[in-house]
C-alpha positions as CSV (number, residue, x, y, z in Angstrom):
1,X,103.8,130.8,117.8
2,X,107.2,131.8,118.9
3,X,107.9,128.2,119.7
4,X,106.7,126.9,116.6
5,X,108.5,129.5,114.3
6,X,111.7,129.1,116.3
7,X,111.6,125.3,116.1
8,X,111.0,125.3,112.0
9,X,113.7,127.7,111.7
10,X,116.1,125.6,114.0
11,X,115.1,122.4,112.1
12,X,115.6,123.9,108.7
13,X,118.7,125.9,109.4
14,X,120.5,123.0,111.8
15,X,122.0,121.3,108.5
16,X,123.3,124.8,106.7
17,X,125.0,125.5,110.2
18,X,126.4,122.1,110.0
19,X,127.7,122.6,106.4
20,X,125.2,120.2,104.7
21,X,121.5,120.4,103.3
22,X,118.1,119.5,104.8
23,X,115.8,116.6,105.3
24,X,114.2,113.1,105.8
25,X,114.4,110.4,108.6
26,X,115.0,107.3,110.6
27,X,113.0,106.7,113.8
28,X,113.3,104.4,116.5
29,X,113.0,104.7,120.2
30,X,115.6,102.0,120.7
31,X,118.4,103.3,118.0
32,X,120.9,101.0,119.8
33,X,119.1,98.0,119.0
34,X,118.8,99.0,115.2
35,X,122.4,100.0,115.3
36,X,123.4,96.8,116.3
37,X,121.8,95.2,113.1
38,X,124.4,96.5,110.9
39,X,127.8,97.6,110.8
40,X,129.2,101.2,111.2
41,X,130.6,103.0,108.2
42,X,132.9,104.9,110.5
43,X,134.4,104.5,113.9
44,X,134.0,101.7,115.9
45,X,131.8,103.3,118.3
46,X,129.9,105.3,115.9
47,X,126.3,105.4,114.6
48,X,125.7,102.1,112.9
49,X,124.0,101.7,109.4
50,X,120.5,100.4,108.8
51,X,119.5,98.2,105.7
52,X,116.3,98.8,104.3
53,X,114.3,97.3,101.2
54,X,111.7,100.4,101.2
55,X,112.6,100.8,97.7
56,X,112.5,97.1,96.5
57,X,116.4,96.7,96.7
58,X,118.7,96.5,100.1
59,X,120.2,99.7,100.7
60,X,121.5,102.1,103.5
61,X,118.5,103.9,105.1
62,X,120.8,107.0,104.9
63,X,121.5,107.0,101.6
64,X,117.8,106.2,100.7
65,X,116.0,109.3,99.0
66,X,112.7,108.6,101.0
67,X,110.8,109.5,104.1
68,X,110.9,106.3,105.9
69,X,111.5,105.3,109.5
70,X,112.8,101.9,110.6
71,X,112.6,100.0,114.0
72,X,114.7,96.5,114.8
73,X,113.2,93.5,115.7
74,X,115.1,93.6,119.1
75,X,113.6,97.0,119.8
76,X,109.9,95.9,119.5
77,X,110.7,93.1,121.9
78,X,112.0,95.5,124.3
79,X,109.5,98.0,123.8
80,X,106.9,95.1,124.7
81,X,105.2,95.3,121.1
82,X,102.9,92.5,120.6
83,X,100.0,94.2,118.7
84,X,99.7,96.8,116.0
85,X,98.4,99.5,118.5
86,X,101.5,99.5,120.4
87,X,103.4,100.8,117.3
88,X,102.2,104.4,117.9
89,X,104.7,104.8,120.8
90,X,107.6,104.2,118.3
91,X,107.0,106.5,115.3
92,X,106.0,110.4,115.6
93,X,104.1,110.4,112.5
94,X,102.1,106.9,113.3
95,X,98.7,106.6,115.1
96,X,97.0,103.2,115.4
97,X,93.7,102.9,117.3
98,X,91.5,99.7,117.7
99,X,88.0,99.4,116.4
100,X,86.4,96.2,117.8
101,X,88.7,93.6,116.1
102,X,89.8,95.9,113.6
103,X,92.7,98.1,113.3
104,X,92.9,101.9,112.2
105,X,96.3,103.0,110.8
106,X,96.7,106.8,110.4
107,X,100.0,108.4,109.0
108,X,100.1,112.5,109.5
109,X,96.2,112.3,109.7
110,X,95.8,110.1,106.4
111,X,94.1,106.8,107.1
112,X,90.8,105.0,107.3
113,X,88.1,104.8,110.1
114,X,87.3,101.1,108.7
115,X,85.5,99.0,111.0
116,X,83.6,96.8,108.8
117,X,83.7,94.0,105.6
118,X,83.7,96.9,103.3
119,X,86.9,98.9,104.8
120,X,90.0,99.2,103.0
121,X,93.3,100.8,104.6
122,X,94.4,104.1,103.5
123,X,97.9,102.9,104.7
124,X,99.0,100.0,103.2
125,X,100.2,97.1,105.6
126,X,102.8,94.6,103.9
127,X,104.2,91.5,105.7
128,X,107.4,90.6,103.5
129,X,106.5,92.5,100.5
130,X,102.7,91.1,100.7
131,X,99.9,93.4,101.0
132,X,97.4,92.7,103.6
133,X,94.2,94.0,102.8
134,X,92.0,93.5,105.7
135,X,91.8,96.0,108.6
136,X,92.1,92.8,111.0
137,X,95.0,91.5,109.2
138,X,97.5,93.3,111.3
139,X,97.2,90.6,114.2
140,X,99.7,88.0,115.4
141,X,102.3,89.1,113.6
142,X,104.5,91.0,115.8
143,X,107.5,88.3,116.7
144,X,110.6,87.0,115.4
145,X,111.1,90.2,113.1
146,X,114.1,91.6,111.6
147,X,112.7,95.1,111.3
148,X,109.6,97.1,110.8
149,X,109.7,100.1,108.0
150,X,107.0,102.9,108.0
151,X,107.2,104.8,104.8
152,X,105.7,108.3,104.8
153,X,103.5,109.8,101.9
154,X,101.9,108.0,98.7
155,X,103.7,104.8,97.8
156,X,101.9,104.7,94.3
157,X,105.0,103.5,92.2
158,X,106.4,100.5,93.9
159,X,103.5,99.2,96.4
160,X,100.4,97.2,95.7
161,X,97.2,98.7,96.6
162,X,95.7,101.5,98.7
163,X,98.9,103.1,99.6
164,X,97.9,106.8,99.4
165,X,98.9,107.8,103.0
166,X,102.2,105.5,103.1
167,X,103.1,101.9,104.1
168,X,103.9,100.0,107.0
169,X,106.5,97.1,106.0
170,X,106.9,94.0,108.5
171,X,110.1,92.1,107.6
172,X,110.3,88.8,109.4
173,X,113.6,87.3,110.3
174,X,114.7,84.6,107.6
175,X,116.3,81.4,108.1
176,X,120.0,81.6,107.6
177,X,122.2,78.6,105.8
178,X,124.6,76.7,107.9
179,X,123.5,77.9,111.5
180,X,122.1,76.6,114.4
181,X,120.7,79.3,116.6
182,X,117.8,80.6,118.1
183,X,116.0,82.7,121.2
184,X,113.7,82.4,123.7
185,X,112.0,85.6,125.2
186,X,109.9,85.8,128.4
187,X,108.0,88.6,130.0
188,X,105.5,88.8,133.0
189,X,104.1,92.0,134.2
190,X,100.9,93.6,135.8
191,X,97.6,93.0,134.6
192,X,98.8,89.1,134.6
193,X,100.6,90.0,131.5
194,X,102.7,86.9,130.0
195,X,104.8,87.1,126.7
196,X,106.7,84.2,125.5
197,X,108.3,84.4,122.2
198,X,111.0,82.0,120.6
199,X,112.8,80.9,117.4
200,X,114.9,78.3,116.3
201,X,117.0,78.2,113.1
202,X,118.1,74.8,111.8
203,X,120.6,74.0,108.9
204,X,119.5,71.2,106.5
205,X,122.6,70.2,104.8
206,X,124.4,73.4,102.8
207,X,121.7,74.5,100.7
208,X,118.6,74.3,103.2
209,X,117.6,76.1,106.3
210,X,114.5,75.9,108.6
211,X,113.0,78.6,110.9
212,X,110.4,78.0,113.2
213,X,109.0,80.7,115.6
214,X,106.0,81.5,117.5
215,X,104.7,83.7,120.4
216,X,102.0,83.5,123.2
217,X,100.7,87.0,124.5
218,X,97.8,87.7,127.1
219,X,97.1,90.0,129.9
220,X,94.0,90.7,131.8
221,X,91.9,93.6,130.6
222,X,92.6,97.0,131.4
223,X,88.8,98.1,131.8
224,X,86.9,97.2,135.1
225,X,84.8,94.7,133.2
226,X,87.7,92.6,131.5
227,X,87.5,94.3,128.2
228,X,90.8,95.4,126.3
229,X,92.4,92.0,127.2
230,X,94.8,90.3,125.0
231,X,95.1,86.6,124.2
232,X,97.0,85.8,121.2
233,X,98.8,82.7,119.8
234,X,100.8,82.5,116.7
235,X,103.5,80.2,114.9
236,X,105.5,80.8,111.6
237,X,107.6,78.3,109.9
238,X,110.2,79.3,106.9
239,X,112.0,76.9,104.6
240,X,114.8,78.2,102.5
241,X,116.5,76.7,99.6
242,X,119.7,78.2,97.9
243,X,121.2,76.4,95.1
244,X,124.5,78.7,95.5
245,X,124.0,79.4,91.5
246,X,121.9,82.4,91.6
247,X,118.8,80.7,92.6
248,X,116.7,81.0,95.9
249,X,113.3,80.4,97.4
250,X,111.6,80.6,100.5
251,X,108.3,79.2,101.7
252,X,106.5,80.8,104.6
253,X,103.6,79.3,106.5
254,X,102.1,81.4,109.1
255,X,99.1,81.1,111.8
256,X,97.6,83.5,114.4
257,X,94.8,83.4,116.7
258,X,93.3,86.4,118.5
259,X,90.9,85.7,121.3
260,X,89.9,87.2,124.4
261,X,86.9,89.7,125.0
262,X,88.4,92.2,122.9
263,X,88.5,96.0,122.7
264,X,86.8,98.2,125.3
265,X,85.3,101.8,125.4
266,X,84.0,104.0,128.0
267,X,81.4,106.5,128.0
268,X,82.1,110.2,128.2
269,X,82.9,112.2,130.0
270,X,84.8,109.7,131.9
271,X,83.5,108.3,135.3
272,X,85.6,107.5,138.4
273,X,89.0,106.4,137.2
274,X,88.3,106.5,133.6
275,X,88.5,103.0,132.9
276,X,85.2,101.5,133.6
277,X,84.4,99.6,130.7
278,X,81.1,99.2,128.7
279,X,79.3,97.0,130.9
280,X,80.1,98.5,134.0
281,X,76.9,99.5,136.0
282,X,77.9,102.9,136.4
283,X,78.6,103.4,132.6
284,X,75.4,101.2,131.9
285,X,73.5,103.8,134.2
286,X,75.0,106.8,132.3
287,X,73.9,105.3,129.0
288,X,70.3,104.8,130.0
289,X,70.0,108.1,131.5
290,X,70.7,109.6,128.2
291,X,67.9,110.6,125.9
292,X,66.0,109.0,124.4
293,X,65.2,106.9,127.6
294,X,63.0,104.1,128.3
295,X,60.4,102.9,127.2
296,X,62.0,103.6,123.8
297,X,64.3,100.3,123.1
298,X,67.7,100.3,124.7
299,X,70.6,98.2,124.5
300,X,72.5,97.5,127.4
301,X,76.1,96.3,126.8
302,X,77.1,93.0,128.4
303,X,80.3,91.4,129.8
304,X,79.7,88.6,127.2
305,X,81.8,90.1,124.3
306,X,84.6,88.0,122.9
307,X,86.7,87.5,119.7
308,X,88.0,84.4,118.1
309,X,89.7,85.6,115.1
310,X,92.1,83.2,113.0
311,X,94.4,84.5,110.2
312,X,96.2,81.8,108.0
313,X,99.0,82.7,105.4
314,X,101.3,81.1,102.8
315,X,103.7,82.6,100.4
316,X,106.6,81.5,98.3
317,X,109.4,83.9,97.3
318,X,111.4,83.1,94.2
319,X,114.7,84.8,93.2
320,X,116.6,84.2,90.2
321,X,119.8,86.0,88.9
322,X,119.8,86.6,85.4
323,X,123.0,88.2,85.2
324,X,121.8,91.8,83.8
325,X,118.9,91.4,86.5
326,X,117.1,89.8,89.6
327,X,113.8,88.2,88.8
328,X,111.6,88.0,91.7
329,X,108.2,86.1,92.0
330,X,106.0,86.1,95.1
331,X,102.6,84.2,95.1
332,X,100.7,84.7,98.2
333,X,97.7,83.4,99.9
334,X,95.9,84.7,103.0
335,X,92.8,83.7,104.9
336,X,91.3,85.8,107.7
337,X,88.4,84.6,109.7
338,X,86.8,86.8,112.1
339,X,84.1,86.0,114.8
340,X,83.2,88.6,117.2
341,X,80.9,90.4,119.6
342,X,81.7,93.8,120.8
343,X,80.4,96.7,122.8
344,X,83.1,98.7,122.5
345,X,81.1,101.6,120.8
346,X,78.1,101.5,123.5
347,X,76.0,99.3,121.4
348,X,75.7,95.6,120.2
349,X,78.1,94.6,117.2
350,X,78.2,90.9,116.2
351,X,80.2,90.1,113.3
352,X,81.4,87.0,111.2
353,X,83.7,87.6,108.1
354,X,85.4,85.1,106.3
355,X,88.1,86.8,103.7
356,X,90.2,84.9,101.3
357,X,93.0,86.9,99.4
358,X,95.4,85.7,96.8
359,X,98.1,87.7,95.1
360,X,101.1,87.6,92.6
361,X,104.0,89.9,92.3
362,X,106.7,89.5,89.7
363,X,109.5,92.1,89.6
364,X,112.9,92.5,87.4
365,X,115.3,94.7,89.1
366,X,118.7,95.8,88.4
367,X,120.9,97.6,90.9
368,X,124.3,98.0,89.4
369,X,125.8,100.8,87.2
370,X,124.5,103.9,86.2
371,X,121.1,102.9,86.2
372,X,119.3,101.2,88.8
373,X,115.7,100.0,87.6
374,X,112.7,97.9,88.6
375,X,109.9,96.8,86.6
376,X,107.0,94.6,87.6
377,X,103.2,93.4,87.5
378,X,101.0,92.7,90.3
379,X,97.7,90.7,90.5
380,X,95.2,90.5,93.4
381,X,92.1,89.0,94.3
382,X,89.9,88.9,97.0
383,X,86.7,87.5,98.3
384,X,84.6,88.7,101.5
385,X,81.4,87.0,102.8
386,X,80.3,88.5,106.0
387,X,77.2,88.7,108.4
388,X,77.2,92.0,110.3
389,X,74.3,92.5,113.2
390,X,74.3,96.0,114.5
391,X,71.9,96.5,117.2
392,X,71.6,100.2,118.5
393,X,68.1,99.8,120.6
394,X,66.0,102.2,118.3
395,X,67.5,101.0,115.0
396,X,68.3,97.6,114.2
397,X,70.7,96.7,110.7
398,X,71.5,93.5,109.7
399,X,74.2,93.5,106.6
400,X,75.3,90.5,104.8
401,X,78.0,91.5,102.2
402,X,79.2,89.6,99.6
403,X,82.3,91.3,98.0
404,X,85.2,90.8,95.5
405,X,88.1,92.7,94.3
406,X,90.4,92.2,91.5
407,X,93.3,94.4,90.9
408,X,95.9,94.6,88.1
409,X,99.0,96.5,88.1
410,X,102.1,97.3,86.1
411,X,105.0,99.4,87.5
412,X,108.2,100.6,86.9
413,X,110.7,103.0,88.5
414,X,114.5,104.0,87.4
415,X,117.3,105.9,89.0
416,X,119.7,107.2,86.7
417,X,123.5,108.5,87.6
418,X,123.5,112.0,85.4
419,X,126.7,113.3,87.1
420,X,128.9,111.5,89.7
421,X,126.9,112.9,92.7
422,X,123.5,113.7,91.0
423,X,120.8,111.3,90.3
424,X,117.2,111.5,89.1
425,X,114.5,109.2,89.7
426,X,111.0,108.6,87.8
427,X,108.5,105.9,88.1
428,X,105.1,105.2,87.0
429,X,102.2,102.3,87.9
430,X,99.0,102.1,86.5
431,X,96.4,100.3,88.3
432,X,92.9,98.8,87.5
433,X,90.6,97.8,90.5
434,X,87.6,95.8,89.7
435,X,84.9,95.7,92.9
436,X,81.4,93.7,92.9
437,X,79.2,93.3,95.5
438,X,75.6,91.6,96.1
439,X,74.8,92.5,99.8
440,X,71.5,91.9,101.4
441,X,70.4,94.7,103.9
442,X,67.7,94.6,106.4
443,X,67.2,98.0,108.2
444,X,64.7,97.7,111.2
445,X,64.0,101.3,112.7
446,X,61.8,101.8,115.7
447,X,58.7,103.7,114.8
448,X,56.5,103.5,118.0
449,X,54.5,101.4,120.3
450,X,51.6,99.2,120.1
451,X,49.3,100.9,122.2
452,X,50.8,103.3,124.7
453,X,47.6,104.9,125.6
454,X,46.6,101.6,127.2
455,X,49.9,100.8,128.6
456,X,51.1,98.5,126.0
457,X,54.8,99.9,125.1
458,X,55.9,96.9,123.1
459,X,57.9,98.4,120.7
460,X,57.2,98.3,116.8
461,X,60.1,97.9,114.4
462,X,59.4,98.4,110.5
463,X,62.0,96.0,108.7
464,X,62.9,97.5,105.2
465,X,64.9,94.8,103.1
466,X,67.2,96.1,100.2
467,X,69.6,94.6,97.8
468,X,73.0,96.3,97.1
469,X,74.8,95.4,93.8
470,X,77.8,96.9,92.6
471,X,80.2,96.3,89.4
472,X,82.6,99.4,89.2
473,X,86.1,99.7,88.0
474,X,88.6,102.2,89.5
475,X,91.4,102.9,87.0
476,X,94.5,105.3,88.3
477,X,98.1,106.0,87.0
478,X,100.5,107.2,89.8
479,X,103.6,108.6,89.5
480,X,106.7,109.9,91.2
481,X,109.6,111.8,90.1
482,X,112.8,112.7,92.2
483,X,116.4,114.2,92.4
484,X,119.0,113.3,94.8
485,X,122.3,115.0,95.3
486,X,125.6,113.6,97.3
487,X,126.5,117.0,99.3
488,X,129.2,115.4,101.3
489,X,130.4,111.9,102.1
490,X,127.9,111.4,104.6
491,X,125.3,113.9,103.3
492,X,122.3,113.3,101.0
493,X,119.9,116.5,99.8
494,X,116.9,115.0,98.0
495,X,113.4,116.2,96.6
496,X,110.7,114.6,95.1
497,X,107.1,114.6,94.0
498,X,105.0,111.7,94.3
499,X,101.0,110.5,93.8
500,X,99.0,107.8,95.3
501,X,95.2,106.8,95.3
502,X,93.2,104.7,97.5
503,X,90.5,102.7,95.6
504,X,87.0,103.7,95.6
505,X,85.0,102.0,98.4
506,X,81.4,99.9,98.3
507,X,78.9,100.2,100.8
508,X,75.4,98.7,101.5
509,X,73.0,101.1,99.6
510,X,70.2,100.4,97.2
511,X,71.7,103.0,94.5
512,X,74.9,105.0,94.6
513,X,76.7,102.6,96.8
514,X,80.5,103.4,96.2
515,X,82.8,106.4,96.5
516,X,85.2,107.5,94.1
517,X,89.0,107.3,94.6
518,X,91.0,109.6,96.8
519,X,94.1,110.9,95.6
520,X,97.2,112.4,97.1
521,X,100.3,114.2,95.8
522,X,102.9,114.7,98.0
523,X,106.1,117.3,97.8
524,X,109.1,116.4,100.0
525,X,112.2,118.3,100.3
526,X,115.0,116.7,102.7
527,X,118.6,116.0,103.8
528,X,120.0,112.9,105.7
529,X,123.4,113.7,107.3
530,X,126.3,112.2,109.5
531,X,128.8,114.4,111.2
532,X,131.7,114.3,113.8
533,X,133.2,111.2,112.4
534,X,129.9,109.4,112.3
535,X,128.4,110.2,115.7
536,X,125.9,112.7,115.2
537,X,123.1,112.1,112.8
538,X,120.7,114.6,111.5
539,X,117.8,114.2,108.9
540,X,115.2,116.8,108.2
541,X,112.3,116.6,106.2
542,X,109.8,119.3,104.9
543,X,106.6,118.3,103.2
544,X,103.8,119.5,101.4
545,X,100.5,117.0,100.9
546,X,97.7,117.8,98.8
547,X,94.9,115.4,99.9
548,X,91.6,115.4,97.3
549,X,88.4,113.5,97.3
550,X,89.0,112.3,100.9
551,X,86.8,109.1,101.8
552,X,85.4,109.5,105.0
553,X,83.6,106.4,107.1
554,X,81.0,107.0,109.4
555,X,77.3,106.1,110.0
556,X,75.4,108.1,107.5
557,X,72.0,107.9,105.3
558,X,72.1,105.6,102.1
559,X,69.0,104.9,100.1
560,X,67.1,101.8,100.7
561,X,63.8,102.1,99.1
562,X,61.6,104.6,97.2
563,X,58.3,105.5,97.8
564,X,55.7,107.8,96.3
565,X,57.1,111.0,98.2
566,X,60.8,110.1,97.4
567,X,64.0,108.1,98.4
568,X,63.9,106.6,101.7
569,X,67.1,106.8,103.6
570,X,68.4,104.9,106.5
571,X,71.6,105.0,108.4
572,X,74.4,102.4,107.3
573,X,78.3,102.7,108.0
574,X,79.4,104.0,104.5
575,X,82.6,105.4,103.1
576,X,81.9,108.6,100.9
577,X,84.2,111.3,99.5
578,X,83.6,114.2,101.9
579,X,86.4,116.4,101.9
580,X,89.7,118.0,100.3
581,X,92.8,118.8,103.0
582,X,96.2,120.4,102.6
583,X,98.7,119.1,105.0
584,X,102.4,120.5,105.5
585,X,104.9,120.4,108.3
586,X,108.5,119.4,109.1
587,X,109.8,116.2,111.0
588,X,113.6,116.5,112.2
589,X,115.4,113.5,113.5
590,X,118.7,113.7,115.6
591,X,120.8,110.8,116.9
592,X,124.1,111.5,118.8
593,X,126.5,108.7,119.9
594,X,129.4,110.8,121.7
595,X,131.1,107.5,122.9
596,X,130.2,104.0,123.1
597,X,128.5,104.3,126.5
598,X,125.9,107.1,125.7
599,X,123.2,107.5,123.0
600,X,120.6,110.4,122.8
601,X,117.8,110.9,120.3
602,X,115.3,113.2,119.4
603,X,112.5,113.3,116.8
604,X,110.1,116.4,116.3
605,X,107.4,116.4,113.8
606,X,105.4,119.8,113.2
607,X,102.1,119.2,111.1
608,X,99.7,121.5,110.2
609,X,96.8,119.4,108.8
610,X,93.3,121.5,107.9
611,X,90.3,120.7,105.7
612,X,89.8,123.0,102.7
613,X,86.4,121.5,102.4
614,X,84.6,118.5,104.4
615,X,80.9,118.3,103.8
616,X,78.6,115.2,104.6
617,X,75.2,114.2,105.6
618,X,74.3,112.6,108.8
619,X,71.2,110.6,109.9
620,X,69.5,111.7,113.2
621,X,67.0,108.8,114.5
622,X,65.2,111.2,116.8
623,X,64.9,114.3,114.4
624,X,67.2,116.4,116.7
625,X,70.2,118.2,115.0
626,X,73.3,116.2,115.3
627,X,75.8,116.8,118.2
628,X,78.7,117.9,116.1
629,X,81.2,120.7,116.7
630,X,80.1,121.8,112.9
631,X,77.8,124.2,111.1
632,X,74.8,121.8,110.8
633,X,71.8,122.4,108.4
634,X,68.5,120.3,107.5
635,X,67.8,118.7,104.5
636,X,64.6,117.5,102.8
637,X,65.6,114.0,102.5
638,X,63.2,111.4,104.1
639,X,64.1,109.2,107.0
640,X,63.2,105.6,107.5
641,X,61.1,106.3,110.5
642,X,58.4,109.1,110.9
643,X,60.5,111.0,113.4
644,X,63.9,110.4,111.7
645,X,65.7,113.6,110.2
646,X,69.0,114.0,107.9
647,X,71.2,117.0,108.3
648,X,73.8,118.4,106.1
649,X,77.2,118.7,108.3
650,X,80.1,121.2,107.1
651,X,83.3,120.9,108.9
652,X,85.5,123.0,106.6
653,X,88.2,124.6,108.1
654,X,88.8,121.8,110.7
655,X,91.9,120.0,111.4
656,X,92.2,116.3,110.4
657,X,91.3,113.7,113.0
658,X,94.7,111.8,114.6
659,X,96.9,114.6,113.3
660,X,98.4,116.6,116.3
661,X,100.3,119.7,115.6
662,X,103.4,118.8,117.5
663,X,104.5,115.3,118.3
664,X,108.1,115.0,120.1
665,X,109.8,111.7,120.8
666,X,112.9,111.9,122.8
667,X,115.3,108.9,124.2
668,X,118.5,108.3,126.2
669,X,120.6,105.2,126.8
670,X,123.7,104.5,129.3
671,X,125.7,101.6,128.9
672,X,128.0,100.4,131.8
673,X,130.5,98.0,131.5
674,X,130.8,95.8,134.6
675,X,133.7,93.6,135.6
676,X,134.0,90.3,133.9
677,X,132.5,91.4,130.8
678,X,128.9,91.7,131.9
679,X,126.9,94.9,130.8
680,X,124.4,97.2,132.4
681,X,122.1,99.4,130.4
682,X,119.6,102.2,131.6
683,X,117.1,103.5,128.9
684,X,114.4,106.0,129.0
685,X,112.0,107.5,126.3
686,X,109.2,109.8,126.2
687,X,106.6,110.8,123.6
688,X,104.9,114.3,123.7
689,X,101.9,114.9,122.0
690,X,99.8,118.2,121.5
691,X,96.1,118.0,121.5
692,X,94.2,116.4,118.4
693,X,90.5,115.2,117.9
694,X,90.2,111.2,117.5
695,X,86.9,111.4,115.7
696,X,85.3,113.5,113.1
697,X,82.3,114.9,115.4
698,X,84.7,117.6,116.7
699,X,83.3,117.7,120.2
700,X,85.1,118.2,123.5
701,X,84.7,114.6,124.5
702,X,86.4,113.3,121.4
703,X,89.5,115.6,121.7
704,X,92.8,114.2,123.3
705,X,94.6,117.3,125.0
706,X,98.3,117.3,125.4
707,X,99.8,114.3,126.9
708,X,103.3,113.0,127.9
709,X,104.1,109.3,128.2
710,X,107.2,107.8,129.1
711,X,108.7,104.4,129.1
712,X,112.0,103.1,130.9
713,X,114.0,100.0,131.3
714,X,117.0,98.4,133.1
715,X,119.0,95.7,131.4
716,X,121.4,93.4,132.7
717,X,123.9,91.4,130.5
718,X,126.1,88.7,131.9
719,X,129.4,87.9,130.3
720,X,129.1,85.8,127.2
721,X,126.1,87.8,125.6
722,X,123.5,85.1,125.7
723,X,121.5,86.2,128.6
724,X,119.7,89.3,129.2
725,X,117.6,90.4,132.4
726,X,115.4,93.5,132.3
727,X,112.8,95.1,134.3
728,X,110.7,97.6,132.6
729,X,107.7,100.1,132.9
730,X,105.5,101.9,130.1
731,X,103.3,104.6,130.4
732,X,105.2,105.5,133.6
733,X,102.7,108.6,134.1
734,X,99.8,106.3,134.0
735,X,97.9,109.0,131.9
736,X,94.6,108.1,130.3
737,X,95.1,108.5,126.5
738,X,92.4,108.5,123.9
739,X,92.8,106.4,120.8
740,X,89.5,106.7,119.2
741,X,86.0,108.1,119.7
742,X,82.4,106.9,118.4
743,X,79.2,108.8,118.9
744,X,76.1,106.6,119.9
745,X,74.1,106.4,116.7
746,X,70.7,106.7,118.8
747,X,71.9,109.0,121.7
748,X,72.9,112.5,120.5
749,X,76.2,113.6,121.8
750,X,76.8,110.3,123.7
751,X,80.5,109.4,122.7
752,X,82.4,106.1,123.7
753,X,86.3,106.7,123.8
754,X,88.9,103.9,123.3
755,X,91.8,104.2,125.6
756,X,95.4,103.5,125.2
757,X,97.0,101.2,127.7
758,X,97.7,102.5,131.4
759,X,100.8,102.0,133.3
760,X,102.4,98.5,132.6
761,X,105.5,97.2,134.2
762,X,107.2,93.9,134.4
763,X,110.2,91.6,134.2
764,X,111.8,90.2,130.9
765,X,114.6,87.5,130.2
766,X,115.8,86.8,127.0
767,X,118.3,84.0,126.1
768,X,119.7,83.6,122.5
769,X,121.8,80.5,121.6
């Protein structure tokens, strides 16, 4: 407690001691790479500026009244980032975990435990301003990037859909007129890791430019049976036209393939070295030894899991200068084709899913004079067709969703200068989401044996067929109000109140098959500062988030039929409104560059995230009380088999999952100039994170304790600046770190945990021309 109090006090008072106000942020584990992306606003060897488009206009991050972190594209390469789950190492507020072929993104505990066709993200993921709806969409994208931005808190005004917790923006490197250039990166490491990426920029006359880039990334599985491997190929082509008279257009086409065996998981408690995969004999034996045992039907994980997922995208960005404002129109199309078999959660998951997404956003923006404003409209259409087979041994579930979503929105935001150093901001967005489904469901619970008295233990399953039909609208007005004050030449003080919502979710139930939208209101106070002739940067943000009607995704009971005794319930992975929470905390970021040779960085976040209310129902196939670390009470609801029972769970007062109280990121870089103009760089960074639950079961097996993970690298750059050679190591401590946990639906208290990568190391070479 003393440590907590002292650190909060120091972070809040530090700007005052240095004669400036309090708040916000900019985070990167490789700030020197971000620094090289823009010119300094001060001394030759001072901290460099970062230009972001988080508010739909280009502006200096230090002058942006918003809680946002930025990481440059070069930093992503040097940190060996090739998939979304790797991003957890870079931003303290961010937690990203795998779920079969899906990706779960959390910001300060706000996110979605989504792992099927019905899931929507609670943190919006955007590629060049285009919202990607599917949880599997952030794949095969992390190459040839200009930067990544992480916006914290609800983005309910300027951003598309489902940005209640924040947004992750990935911005690709764009074609450049009149320039022939490119790069090639090659990397090899343990686990037979091979990463190759490259890009070439070609001028076509004085008005056209073409940029083509691609990546291959692969490594062997981190688990004993080959799961948690990588085999990704991706390509992107961009063609730009600039009339030189105020009109420009950029066409982007991209493709990605994600193959391999897919993510894995291991049974808890950990066996041996902790990286025994789901089909490892020792894990299978531990699973079979848990109740209920044979002859009750069992599912034995096999080594034949796979994923063969493809994503396709096309987008056209049109800009026209109109004199009084700029008009931007972005029509986009995206297709996601999933095909995978997974045992990551300890049972059989076979999923085939096809998603077609199209969207159009139009914006008119002015960023000159006393009033900066943007107004626009947004249209989104998505169609999902899937076949999902879940075999849990004593329960078999087949769901065939046919889903459609149409979203319309109108928005506007303006910042007005009311005094030379004082500005006010207001924004409003109205969203109308229309969702429909026609989903077939076959739930087949195990109900007994043919004739156990005679030794005939042939299992009997009782298939129950139902149809889930929905046609619902979710309408919401979200807003933002803020004020900002220039407390000095390089000091900004700001405060804001912003709201956001996540659209209601559908699920496969006969009745009551949709949840209500969740809502978040965020109060922010902060300051961004530069001191010591632009050599010291100190940003601090204090925040309070009020989270209501939270959507929780879990395996729970839904009505599938009606009997004379009442409604019949069976387990389905559903998303329901289960809780409300209060989150508050402080994040402080420090960058110190005393001279050209040294760079120190530190980022600390303290987060207090607790449920005020959190209640839901759980399905027990065996009839026994669920194994959870919360209050449990029986209900009178009727299960689909004679032995089943349904319980009420109350986890009020518990911390949010994926929301550690403390997160520290620290880094140091030292640059040495050698003879002949060559350079040597030594870099190291560490992340320290206190304990947090990685599932809503609140069991000790699903709790990740305090851990430290460190990365280090040495780079040599010969004279000329075109070639870079590096050696690196990530997770130097080789710690076993839980990313997520899932409890077996049929074996009470048996958890399978997904793990973050072990120690990895290798060599990297980069050539720029």
